[in-house]
Biopython code that builds the backbone (N, CA, C, O; Angstrom):
import numpy as np
from Bio.PDB.StructureBuilder import StructureBuilder

atoms = [
    (1, "MET", "N", (0.844, -1.176, 0.000)),
    (1, "MET", "CA", (0.000, 0.000, 0.000)),
    (1, "MET", "C", (0.889, 1.238, 0.000)),
    (1, "MET", "O", (1.938, 1.242, 0.644)),
    (2, "PRO", "N", (0.486, 2.286, -0.710)),
    (2, "PRO", "CA", (1.308, 3.496, -0.754)),
    (2, "PRO", "C", (1.461, 4.108, 0.632)),
    (2, "PRO", "O", (0.642, 3.878, 1.522)),
    (3, "ALA", "N", (2.522, 4.892, 0.798)),
    (3, "ALA", "CA", (2.789, 5.526, 2.088)),
    (3, "ALA", "C", (1.633, 6.429, 2.497)),
    (3, "ALA", "O", (1.257, 6.462, 3.669)),
    (4, "THR", "N", (1.070, 7.158, 1.547)),
    (4, "THR", "CA", (-0.094, 7.985, 1.842)),
    (4, "THR", "C", (-1.235, 7.549, 0.943)),
    (4, "THR", "O", (-1.034, 7.166, -0.210)),
    (5, "ILE", "N", (-2.422, 7.613, 1.489)),
    (5, "ILE", "CA", (-3.607, 7.205, 0.738)),
    (5, "ILE", "C", (-4.399, 8.454, 0.374)),
    (5, "ILE", "O", (-4.710, 9.282, 1.230)),
    (6, "ASP", "N", (-4.717, 8.574, -0.898)),
    (6, "ASP", "CA", (-5.538, 9.676, -1.386)),
    (6, "ASP", "C", (-6.996, 9.323, -1.098)),
    (6, "ASP", "O", (-7.619, 8.569, -1.846)),
    (7, "LEU", "N", (-7.528, 9.868, -0.018)),
    (7, "LEU", "CA", (-8.870, 9.531, 0.429)),
    (7, "LEU", "C", (-9.938, 9.881, -0.606)),
    (7, "LEU", "O", (-10.896, 9.128, -0.777)),
    (8, "GLU", "N", (-9.790, 10.997, -1.290)),
    (8, "GLU", "CA", (-10.779, 11.370, -2.305)),
    (8, "GLU", "C", (-10.777, 10.376, -3.468)),
    (8, "GLU", "O", (-11.832, 10.020, -3.993)),
    (9, "ARG", "N", (-9.605, 9.942, -3.855)),
    (9, "ARG", "CA", (-9.511, 8.948, -4.936)),
    (9, "ARG", "C", (-10.161, 7.639, -4.485)),
    (9, "ARG", "O", (-10.884, 7.006, -5.254)),
    (10, "MET", "N", (-9.904, 7.233, -3.236)),
    (10, "MET", "CA", (-10.505, 6.016, -2.708)),
    (10, "MET", "C", (-12.023, 6.155, -2.624)),
    (10, "MET", "O", (-12.757, 5.211, -2.915)),
    (11, "ARG", "N", (-12.479, 7.324, -2.229)),
    (11, "ARG", "CA", (-13.923, 7.561, -2.121)),
    (11, "ARG", "C", (-14.606, 7.368, -3.473)),
    (11, "ARG", "O", (-15.689, 6.785, -3.539)),
    (12, "THR", "N", (-13.989, 7.848, -4.548)),
    (12, "THR", "CA", (-14.603, 7.721, -5.871)),
    (12, "THR", "C", (-14.547, 6.285, -6.396)),
    (12, "THR", "O", (-15.329, 5.919, -7.273)),
    (13, "SER", "N", (-13.640, 5.478, -5.875)),
    (13, "SER", "CA", (-13.493, 4.089, -6.334)),
    (13, "SER", "C", (-14.133, 3.075, -5.399)),
    (13, "SER", "O", (-14.217, 1.893, -5.734)),
    (14, "ALA", "N", (-14.581, 3.516, -4.245)),
    (14, "ALA", "CA", (-15.062, 2.591, -3.213)),
    (14, "ALA", "C", (-16.241, 1.735, -3.679)),
    (14, "ALA", "O", (-16.276, 0.535, -3.411)),
    (15, "ASP", "N", (-17.198, 2.336, -4.367)),
    (15, "ASP", "CA", (-18.362, 1.567, -4.808)),
    (15, "ASP", "C", (-17.967, 0.423, -5.729)),
    (15, "ASP", "O", (-18.450, -0.701, -5.589)),
    (16, "GLU", "N", (-17.083, 0.724, -6.670)),
    (16, "GLU", "CA", (-16.637, -0.307, -7.616)),
    (16, "GLU", "C", (-15.869, -1.415, -6.897)),
    (16, "GLU", "O", (-16.079, -2.596, -7.174)),
    (17, "ALA", "N", (-14.991, -1.045, -5.985)),
    (17, "ALA", "CA", (-14.215, -2.033, -5.228)),
    (17, "ALA", "C", (-15.140, -2.888, -4.369)),
    (17, "ALA", "O", (-14.967, -4.104, -4.291)),
    (18, "CYS", "N", (-16.111, -2.264, -3.731)),
    (18, "CYS", "CA", (-17.049, -3.008, -2.881)),
    (18, "CYS", "C", (-17.903, -3.968, -3.706)),
    (18, "CYS", "O", (-18.229, -5.065, -3.252)),
    (19, "ARG", "N", (-18.263, -3.550, -4.921)),
    (19, "ARG", "CA", (-19.040, -4.430, -5.802)),
    (19, "ARG", "C", (-18.252, -5.690, -6.134)),
    (19, "ARG", "O", (-18.808, -6.789, -6.122)),
    (20, "LEU", "N", (-16.960, -5.543, -6.432)),
    (20, "LEU", "CA", (-16.118, -6.712, -6.710)),
    (20, "LEU", "C", (-16.011, -7.595, -5.477)),
    (20, "LEU", "O", (-16.124, -8.817, -5.578)),
    (21, "MET", "N", (-15.797, -6.993, -4.319)),
    (21, "MET", "CA", (-15.661, -7.783, -3.090)),
    (21, "MET", "C", (-16.957, -8.517, -2.770)),
    (21, "MET", "O", (-16.923, -9.641, -2.268)),
    (22, "LYS", "N", (-18.095, -7.896, -3.054)),
    (22, "LYS", "CA", (-19.386, -8.556, -2.825)),
    (22, "LYS", "C", (-19.515, -9.794, -3.715)),
    (22, "LYS", "O", (-19.975, -10.844, -3.265)),
    (23, "VAL", "N", (-19.107, -9.665, -4.976)),
    (23, "VAL", "CA", (-19.155, -10.815, -5.894)),
    (23, "VAL", "C", (-18.251, -11.930, -5.378)),
    (23, "VAL", "O", (-18.638, -13.098, -5.388)),
    (24, "LEU", "N", (-17.055, -11.577, -4.928)),
    (24, "LEU", "CA", (-16.096, -12.573, -4.450)),
    (24, "LEU", "C", (-16.473, -13.161, -3.089)),
    (24, "LEU", "O", (-15.905, -14.171, -2.674)),
    (25, "SER", "N", (-17.416, -12.542, -2.400)),
    (25, "SER", "CA", (-17.791, -13.040, -1.074)),
    (25, "SER", "C", (-18.635, -14.310, -1.130)),
    (25, "SER", "O", (-18.905, -14.915, -0.092)),
    (26, "ASN", "N", (-19.051, -14.716, -2.312)),
    (26, "ASN", "CA", (-19.802, -15.955, -2.478)),
    (26, "ASN", "C", (-18.831, -17.070, -2.879)),
    (26, "ASN", "O", (-18.149, -16.954, -3.897)),
    (27, "PRO", "N", (-18.761, -18.156, -2.086)),
    (27, "PRO", "CA", (-17.796, -19.233, -2.390)),
    (27, "PRO", "C", (-17.957, -19.841, -3.784)),
    (27, "PRO", "O", (-16.958, -20.143, -4.436)),
    (28, "ASP", "N", (-19.195, -20.027, -4.255)),
    (28, "ASP", "CA", (-19.391, -20.597, -5.595)),
    (28, "ASP", "C", (-18.817, -19.676, -6.666)),
    (28, "ASP", "O", (-18.152, -20.141, -7.592)),
    (29, "ARG", "N", (-19.070, -18.376, -6.547)),
    (29, "ARG", "CA", (-18.546, -17.441, -7.538)),
    (29, "ARG", "C", (-17.022, -17.375, -7.475)),
    (29, "ARG", "O", (-16.356, -17.285, -8.507)),
    (30, "MET", "N", (-16.476, -17.420, -6.267)),
    (30, "MET", "CA", (-15.024, -17.380, -6.136)),
    (30, "MET", "C", (-14.399, -18.614, -6.799)),
    (30, "MET", "O", (-13.402, -18.496, -7.511)),
    (31, "LEU", "N", (-14.976, -19.780, -6.570)),
    (31, "LEU", "CA", (-14.461, -20.997, -7.198)),
    (31, "LEU", "C", (-14.618, -20.960, -8.710)),
    (31, "LEU", "O", (-13.733, -21.407, -9.439)),
    (32, "LEU", "N", (-15.734, -20.433, -9.183)),
    (32, "LEU", "CA", (-15.924, -20.298, -10.628)),
    (32, "LEU", "C", (-14.844, -19.406, -11.230)),
    (32, "LEU", "O", (-14.253, -19.748, -12.255)),
    (33, "LEU", "N", (-14.588, -18.269, -10.600)),
    (33, "LEU", "CA", (-13.546, -17.376, -11.119)),
    (33, "LEU", "C", (-12.173, -18.036, -11.067)),
    (33, "LEU", "O", (-11.373, -17.876, -11.989)),
    (34, "CYS", "N", (-11.898, -18.770, -10.003)),
    (34, "CYS", "CA", (-10.612, -19.484, -9.912)),
    (34, "CYS", "C", (-10.460, -20.455, -11.073)),
    (34, "CYS", "O", (-9.417, -20.498, -11.725)),
    (35, "GLU", "N", (-11.491, -21.224, -11.324)),
    (35, "GLU", "CA", (-11.416, -22.230, -12.392)),
    (35, "GLU", "C", (-11.333, -21.571, -13.766)),
    (35, "GLU", "O", (-10.541, -21.995, -14.608)),
    (36, "ILE", "N", (-12.131, -20.550, -13.996)),
    (36, "ILE", "CA", (-12.124, -19.872, -15.285)),
    (36, "ILE", "C", (-10.802, -19.146, -15.502)),
    (36, "ILE", "O", (-10.373, -18.969, -16.642)),
    (37, "SER", "N", (-10.158, -18.729, -14.427)),
    (37, "SER", "CA", (-8.865, -18.046, -14.569)),
    (37, "SER", "C", (-7.789, -18.980, -15.107)),
    (37, "SER", "O", (-6.753, -18.522, -15.588)),
    (38, "GLN", "N", (-8.028, -20.296, -15.028)),
    (38, "GLN", "CA", (-7.077, -21.279, -15.537)),
    (38, "GLN", "C", (-7.245, -21.533, -17.023)),
    (38, "GLN", "O", (-6.445, -22.240, -17.636)),
    (39, "GLY", "N", (-8.292, -20.952, -17.601)),
    (39, "GLY", "CA", (-8.543, -21.119, -19.029)),
    (39, "GLY", "C", (-10.030, -21.223, -19.299)),
    (39, "GLY", "O", (-10.827, -21.510, -18.406)),
    (40, "GLU", "N", (-10.380, -20.986, -20.533)),
    (40, "GLU", "CA", (-11.781, -21.011, -20.953)),
    (40, "GLU", "C", (-12.422, -22.357, -20.625)),
    (40, "GLU", "O", (-11.821, -23.409, -20.846)),
    (41, "LYS", "N", (-13.650, -22.316, -20.096)),
    (41, "LYS", "CA", (-14.371, -23.541, -19.726)),
    (41, "LYS", "C", (-15.820, -23.424, -20.179)),
    (41, "LYS", "O", (-16.400, -22.338, -20.158)),
    (42, "CYS", "N", (-16.399, -24.549, -20.589)),
    (42, "CYS", "CA", (-17.826, -24.563, -20.910)),
    (42, "CYS", "C", (-18.606, -24.904, -19.639)),
    (42, "CYS", "O", (-18.037, -25.368, -18.651)),
    (43, "VAL", "N", (-19.891, -24.671, -19.682)),
    (43, "VAL", "CA", (-20.750, -24.861, -18.516)),
    (43, "VAL", "C", (-20.649, -26.289, -17.993)),
    (43, "VAL", "O", (-20.555, -26.495, -16.783)),
    (44, "GLY", "N", (-20.666, -27.266, -18.875)),
    (44, "GLY", "CA", (-20.582, -28.663, -18.451)),
    (44, "GLY", "C", (-19.292, -28.981, -17.716)),
    (44, "GLY", "O", (-19.293, -29.724, -16.734)),
    (45, "GLU", "N", (-18.188, -28.412, -18.197)),
    (45, "GLU", "CA", (-16.896, -28.607, -17.517)),
    (45, "GLU", "C", (-16.918, -27.991, -16.126)),
    (45, "GLU", "O", (-16.448, -28.601, -15.165)),
    (46, "LEU", "N", (-17.461, -26.786, -16.016)),
    (46, "LEU", "CA", (-17.525, -26.120, -14.721)),
    (46, "LEU", "C", (-18.383, -26.913, -13.741)),
    (46, "LEU", "O", (-18.036, -27.049, -12.568)),
    (47, "GLU", "N", (-19.495, -27.429, -14.227)),
    (47, "GLU", "CA", (-20.387, -28.223, -13.374)),
    (47, "GLU", "C", (-19.681, -29.476, -12.863)),
    (47, "GLU", "O", (-19.792, -29.817, -11.685)),
    (48, "ALA", "N", (-18.961, -30.156, -13.740)),
    (48, "ALA", "CA", (-18.270, -31.395, -13.356)),
    (48, "ALA", "C", (-17.090, -31.125, -12.425)),
    (48, "ALA", "O", (-16.906, -31.837, -11.438)),
    (49, "ILE", "N", (-16.305, -30.121, -12.725)),
    (49, "ILE", "CA", (-15.100, -29.831, -11.944)),
    (49, "ILE", "C", (-15.451, -29.321, -10.553)),
    (49, "ILE", "O", (-14.849, -29.738, -9.564)),
    (50, "LEU", "N", (-16.428, -28.416, -10.478)),
    (50, "LEU", "CA", (-16.726, -27.740, -9.220)),
    (50, "LEU", "C", (-17.889, -28.350, -8.448)),
    (50, "LEU", "O", (-18.124, -27.990, -7.294)),
    (51, "ASP", "N", (-18.616, -29.267, -9.074)),
    (51, "ASP", "CA", (-19.771, -29.903, -8.429)),
    (51, "ASP", "C", (-20.807, -28.850, -8.007)),
    (51, "ASP", "O", (-21.421, -28.950, -6.944)),
    (52, "ILE", "N", (-20.981, -27.852, -8.857)),
    (52, "ILE", "CA", (-22.036, -26.848, -8.668)),
    (52, "ILE", "C", (-23.090, -27.152, -9.729)),
    (52, "ILE", "O", (-22.799, -27.141, -10.925)),
    (53, "HIS", "N", (-24.310, -27.422, -9.287)),
    (53, "HIS", "CA", (-25.341, -27.886, -10.207)),
    (53, "HIS", "C", (-26.334, -26.773, -10.560)),
    (53, "HIS", "O", (-26.432, -25.747, -9.886)),
    (54, "GLN", "N", (-27.064, -27.028, -11.650)),
    (54, "GLN", "CA", (-28.126, -26.119, -12.063)),
    (54, "GLN", "C", (-29.180, -26.107, -10.962)),
    (54, "GLN", "O", (-29.353, -27.148, -10.328)),
    (55, "PRO", "N", (-29.890, -25.038, -10.682)),
    (55, "PRO", "CA", (-29.802, -23.723, -11.302)),
    (55, "PRO", "C", (-28.735, -22.815, -10.666)),
    (55, "PRO", "O", (-28.487, -21.711, -11.152)),
    (56, "THR", "N", (-28.106, -23.286, -9.577)),
    (56, "THR", "CA", (-27.100, -22.468, -8.887)),
    (56, "THR", "C", (-25.999, -22.024, -9.836)),
    (56, "THR", "O", (-25.602, -20.859, -9.818)),
    (57, "LEU", "N", (-25.503, -22.930, -10.660)),
    (57, "LEU", "CA", (-24.423, -22.608, -11.591)),
    (57, "LEU", "C", (-24.835, -21.473, -12.528)),
    (57, "LEU", "O", (-24.084, -20.514, -12.710)),
    (58, "SER", "N", (-26.011, -21.577, -13.114)),
    (58, "SER", "CA", (-26.496, -20.535, -14.023)),
    (58, "SER", "C", (-26.665, -19.200, -13.308)),
    (58, "SER", "O", (-26.321, -18.153, -13.857)),
    (59, "GLN", "N", (-27.189, -19.230, -12.098)),
    (59, "GLN", "CA", (-27.378, -17.990, -11.334)),
    (59, "GLN", "C", (-26.045, -17.309, -11.071)),
    (59, "GLN", "O", (-25.916, -16.098, -11.253)),
    (60, "GLN", "N", (-25.058, -18.078, -10.646)),
    (60, "GLN", "CA", (-23.757, -17.491, -10.301)),
    (60, "GLN", "C", (-23.010, -17.006, -11.553)),
    (60, "GLN", "O", (-22.343, -15.972, -11.513)),
    (61, "LEU", "N", (-23.119, -17.738, -12.644)),
    (61, "LEU", "CA", (-22.498, -17.292, -13.896)),
    (61, "LEU", "C", (-23.160, -16.013, -14.409)),
    (61, "LEU", "O", (-22.491, -15.155, -14.984)),
    (62, "THR", "N", (-24.467, -15.884, -14.204)),
    (62, "THR", "CA", (-25.179, -14.668, -14.586)),
    (62, "THR", "C", (-24.658, -13.468, -13.797)),
    (62, "THR", "O", (-24.464, -12.390, -14.360)),
    (63, "VAL", "N", (-24.432, -13.650, -12.504)),
    (63, "VAL", "CA", (-23.868, -12.569, -11.683)),
    (63, "VAL", "C", (-22.502, -12.162, -12.228)),
    (63, "VAL", "O", (-22.222, -10.973, -12.377)),
    (64, "LEU", "N", (-21.652, -13.143, -12.526)),
    (64, "LEU", "CA", (-20.313, -12.853, -13.046)),
    (64, "LEU", "C", (-20.371, -12.131, -14.390)),
    (64, "LEU", "O", (-19.571, -11.233, -14.653)),
    (65, "ARG", "N", (-21.318, -12.526, -15.239)),
    (65, "ARG", "CA", (-21.505, -11.844, -16.535)),
    (65, "ARG", "C", (-22.000, -10.414, -16.331)),
    (65, "ARG", "O", (-21.479, -9.478, -16.938)),
    (66, "ASN", "N", (-23.008, -10.252, -15.473)),
    (66, "ASN", "CA", (-23.574, -8.923, -15.229)),
    (66, "ASN", "C", (-22.543, -7.956, -14.644)),
    (66, "ASN", "O", (-22.600, -6.754, -14.904)),
    (67, "GLU", "N", (-21.618, -8.472, -13.866)),
    (67, "GLU", "CA", (-20.565, -7.639, -13.280)),
    (67, "GLU", "C", (-19.370, -7.484, -14.225)),
    (67, "GLU", "O", (-18.366, -6.862, -13.877)),
    (68, "GLU", "N", (-19.494, -8.056, -15.416)),
    (68, "GLU", "CA", (-18.474, -7.982, -16.469)),
    (68, "GLU", "C", (-17.120, -8.550, -16.034)),
    (68, "GLU", "O", (-16.062, -8.043, -16.409)),
    (69, "LEU", "N", (-17.185, -9.627, -15.227)),
    (69, "LEU", "CA", (-15.966, -10.325, -14.809)),
    (69, "LEU", "C", (-15.633, -11.471, -15.747)),
    (69, "LEU", "O", (-14.481, -11.896, -15.836)),
    (70, "VAL", "N", (-16.650, -11.973, -16.449)),
    (70, "VAL", "CA", (-16.445, -13.038, -17.434)),
    (70, "VAL", "C", (-17.147, -12.643, -18.731)),
    (70, "VAL", "O", (-18.068, -11.827, -18.743)),
    (71, "GLU", "N", (-16.680, -13.247, -19.818)),
    (71, "GLU", "CA", (-17.348, -13.087, -21.105)),
    (71, "GLU", "C", (-17.635, -14.467, -21.670)),
    (71, "GLU", "O", (-17.034, -15.459, -21.258)),
    (72, "THR", "N", (-18.548, -14.518, -22.602)),
    (72, "THR", "CA", (-18.970, -15.798, -23.152)),
    (72, "THR", "C", (-18.671, -15.883, -24.634)),
    (72, "THR", "O", (-18.539, -14.884, -25.342)),
    (73, "ARG", "N", (-18.572, -17.137, -25.066)),
    (73, "ARG", "CA", (-18.402, -17.448, -26.484)),
    (73, "ARG", "C", (-19.239, -18.690, -26.746)),
    (73, "ARG", "O", (-19.134, -19.685, -26.029)),
    (74, "ARG", "N", (-20.068, -18.624, -27.774)),
    (74, "ARG", "CA", (-20.922, -19.763, -28.113)),
    (74, "ARG", "C", (-20.288, -20.560, -29.240)),
    (74, "ARG", "O", (-19.805, -20.007, -30.227)),
    (75, "ASP", "N", (-20.303, -21.886, -29.064)),
    (75, "ASP", "CA", (-19.834, -22.800, -30.099)),
    (75, "ASP", "C", (-20.902, -23.874, -30.234)),
    (75, "ASP", "O", (-20.904, -24.848, -29.481)),
    (76, "GLY", "N", (-21.813, -23.700, -31.195)),
    (76, "GLY", "CA", (-22.945, -24.609, -31.324)),
    (76, "GLY", "C", (-23.846, -24.453, -30.119)),
    (76, "GLY", "O", (-24.330, -23.357, -29.836)),
    (77, "LYS", "N", (-24.073, -25.550, -29.405)),
    (77, "LYS", "CA", (-24.925, -25.510, -28.214)),
    (77, "LYS", "C", (-24.152, -25.193, -26.948)),
    (77, "LYS", "O", (-24.748, -24.966, -25.895)),
    (78, "LEU", "N", (-22.821, -25.175, -27.043)),
    (78, "LEU", "CA", (-21.996, -24.947, -25.851)),
    (78, "LEU", "C", (-21.682, -23.466, -25.672)),
    (78, "LEU", "O", (-21.441, -22.741, -26.637)),
    (79, "ILE", "N", (-21.691, -23.035, -24.409)),
    (79, "ILE", "CA", (-21.297, -21.677, -24.056)),
    (79, "ILE", "C", (-20.022, -21.777, -23.236)),
    (79, "ILE", "O", (-19.973, -22.475, -22.223)),
    (80, "TYR", "N", (-18.993, -21.072, -23.686)),
    (80, "TYR", "CA", (-17.699, -21.060, -23.013)),
    (80, "TYR", "C", (-17.522, -19.745, -22.265)),
    (80, "TYR", "O", (-17.914, -18.680, -22.741)),
    (81, "TYR", "N", (-16.924, -19.846, -21.085)),
    (81, "TYR", "CA", (-16.674, -18.675, -20.243)),
    (81, "TYR", "C", (-15.181, -18.435, -20.133)),
    (81, "TYR", "O", (-14.391, -19.371, -20.001)),
    (82, "SER", "N", (-14.805, -17.155, -20.189)),
    (82, "SER", "CA", (-13.411, -16.762, -19.963)),
    (82, "SER", "C", (-13.418, -15.501, -19.109)),
    (82, "SER", "O", (-14.397, -14.755, -19.083)),
    (83, "LEU", "N", (-12.323, -15.281, -18.420)),
    (83, "LEU", "CA", (-12.183, -14.113, -17.555)),
    (83, "LEU", "C", (-11.986, -12.865, -18.396)),
    (83, "LEU", "O", (-11.244, -12.880, -19.378)),
    (84, "SER", "N", (-12.651, -11.790, -18.010)),
    (84, "SER", "CA", (-12.526, -10.546, -18.778)),
    (84, "SER", "C", (-12.114, -9.362, -17.909)),
    (84, "SER", "O", (-12.114, -8.221, -18.371)),
    (85, "SER", "N", (-11.764, -9.628, -16.662)),
    (85, "SER", "CA", (-11.402, -8.549, -15.755)),
    (85, "SER", "C", (-9.991, -8.749, -15.213)),
    (85, "SER", "O", (-9.729, -9.685, -14.458)),
    (86, "ALA", "N", (-9.095, -7.864, -15.606)),
    (86, "ALA", "CA", (-7.716, -7.935, -15.096)),
    (86, "ALA", "C", (-7.682, -7.702, -13.594)),
    (86, "ALA", "O", (-6.863, -8.293, -12.891)),
    (87, "ILE", "N", (-8.562, -6.847, -13.102)),
    (87, "ILE", "CA", (-8.609, -6.592, -11.659)),
    (87, "ILE", "C", (-9.008, -7.859, -10.915)),
    (87, "ILE", "O", (-8.417, -8.184, -9.885)),
    (88, "ALA", "N", (-9.998, -8.571, -11.422)),
    (88, "ALA", "CA", (-10.420, -9.817, -10.780)),
    (88, "ALA", "C", (-9.274, -10.826, -10.756)),
    (88, "ALA", "O", (-9.093, -11.527, -9.761)),
    (89, "VAL", "N", (-8.503, -10.909, -11.831)),
    (89, "VAL", "CA", (-7.342, -11.809, -11.875)),
    (89, "VAL", "C", (-6.338, -11.419, -10.801)),
    (89, "VAL", "O", (-5.827, -12.281, -10.087)),
    (90, "ASP", "N", (-6.052, -10.124, -10.681)),
    (90, "ASP", "CA", (-5.099, -9.652, -9.672)),
    (90, "ASP", "C", (-5.575, -9.986, -8.255)),
    (90, "ASP", "O", (-4.792, -10.441, -7.421)),
    (91, "VAL", "N", (-6.855, -9.756, -7.992)),
    (91, "VAL", "CA", (-7.397, -10.039, -6.653)),
    (91, "VAL", "C", (-7.360, -11.534, -6.375)),
    (91, "VAL", "O", (-6.989, -11.953, -5.279)),
    (92, "MET", "N", (-7.747, -12.349, -7.369)),
    (92, "MET", "CA", (-7.738, -13.806, -7.181)),
    (92, "MET", "C", (-6.308, -14.304, -6.938)),
    (92, "MET", "O", (-6.094, -15.200, -6.123)),
    (93, "THR", "N", (-5.344, -13.732, -7.635)),
    (93, "THR", "CA", (-3.938, -14.105, -7.448)),
    (93, "THR", "C", (-3.478, -13.773, -6.036)),
    (93, "THR", "O", (-2.791, -14.571, -5.399)),
    (94, "LEU", "N", (-3.848, -12.614, -5.555)),
    (94, "LEU", "CA", (-3.484, -12.206, -4.199)),
    (94, "LEU", "C", (-4.142, -13.104, -3.162)),
    (94, "LEU", "O", (-3.495, -13.514, -2.198)),
    (95, "LEU", "N", (-5.422, -13.414, -3.350)),
    (95, "LEU", "CA", (-6.110, -14.305, -2.415)),
    (95, "LEU", "C", (-5.466, -15.689, -2.402)),
    (95, "LEU", "O", (-5.272, -16.282, -1.341)),
    (96, "TYR", "N", (-5.138, -16.194, -3.581)),
    (96, "TYR", "CA", (-4.489, -17.502, -3.668)),
    (96, "TYR", "C", (-3.144, -17.483, -2.928)),
    (96, "TYR", "O", (-2.820, -18.406, -2.180)),
    (97, "LYS", "N", (-2.384, -16.435, -3.148)),
    (97, "LYS", "CA", (-1.063, -16.314, -2.509)),
    (97, "LYS", "C", (-1.191, -16.359, -0.997)),
    (97, "LYS", "O", (-0.397, -17.013, -0.321)),
    (98, "HIS", "N", (-2.186, -15.664, -0.468)),
    (98, "HIS", "CA", (-2.298, -15.558, 0.997)),
    (98, "HIS", "C", (-3.070, -16.696, 1.657)),
    (98, "HIS", "O", (-2.844, -16.984, 2.833)),
    (99, "TYR", "N", (-3.977, -17.350, 0.928)),
    (99, "TYR", "CA", (-4.823, -18.353, 1.556)),
    (99, "TYR", "C", (-4.580, -19.783, 1.088)),
    (99, "TYR", "O", (-4.980, -20.723, 1.774)),
    (100, "CYS", "N", (-3.946, -19.969, -0.042)),
    (100, "CYS", "CA", (-3.834, -21.309, -0.604)),
    (100, "CYS", "C", (-2.405, -21.844, -0.660)),
    (100, "CYS", "O", (-2.220, -23.045, -0.856)),
    (101, "ARG", "N", (-1.424, -21.023, -0.500)),
    (101, "ARG", "CA", (-0.024, -21.459, -0.570)),
    (101, "ARG", "C", (0.538, -21.625, 0.831)),
    (101, "ARG", "O", (1.289, -20.776, 1.310)),
    (102, "LYS", "N", (0.183, -22.694, 1.470)),
    (102, "LYS", "CA", (0.666, -22.918, 2.843)),
    (102, "LYS", "C", (1.633, -24.064, 2.878)),
    (102, "LYS", "O", (2.148, -24.405, 3.943)),
]
sb = StructureBuilder()
sb.init_structure("model")
sb.init_model(0)
sb.init_chain("A")
sb.init_seg("    ")
for serial, (resi, resn, name, xyz) in enumerate(atoms, 1):
    if name == "N":
        sb.init_residue(resn, " ", resi, " ")
    sb.init_atom(name, np.array(xyz, "f"), 0.0, 1.0, " ", f" {name:<3s}", serial, name[0])
structure = sb.get_structure()
């Protein structure tokens, strides 16, 4: 963290930062972002890997799409998800460093 914090700058960014933290506060969404950060995945792959079933999976992916953290690509009947937020990648990397590397 910088030696001094620009409070006005933080005030203007607080809503956006809090919105990201709210999205990450759900374990299913956090796991989805972790898995998608490893590479593009289709819905079926995410369901099998994470053991998150419909309709929960669809609801959580919708939240991630609405918050513009993931983007989709359709290939026939399959929908693929990829990460579209560099900030989300940075936060997930930091969380992994502090909570998963023991």
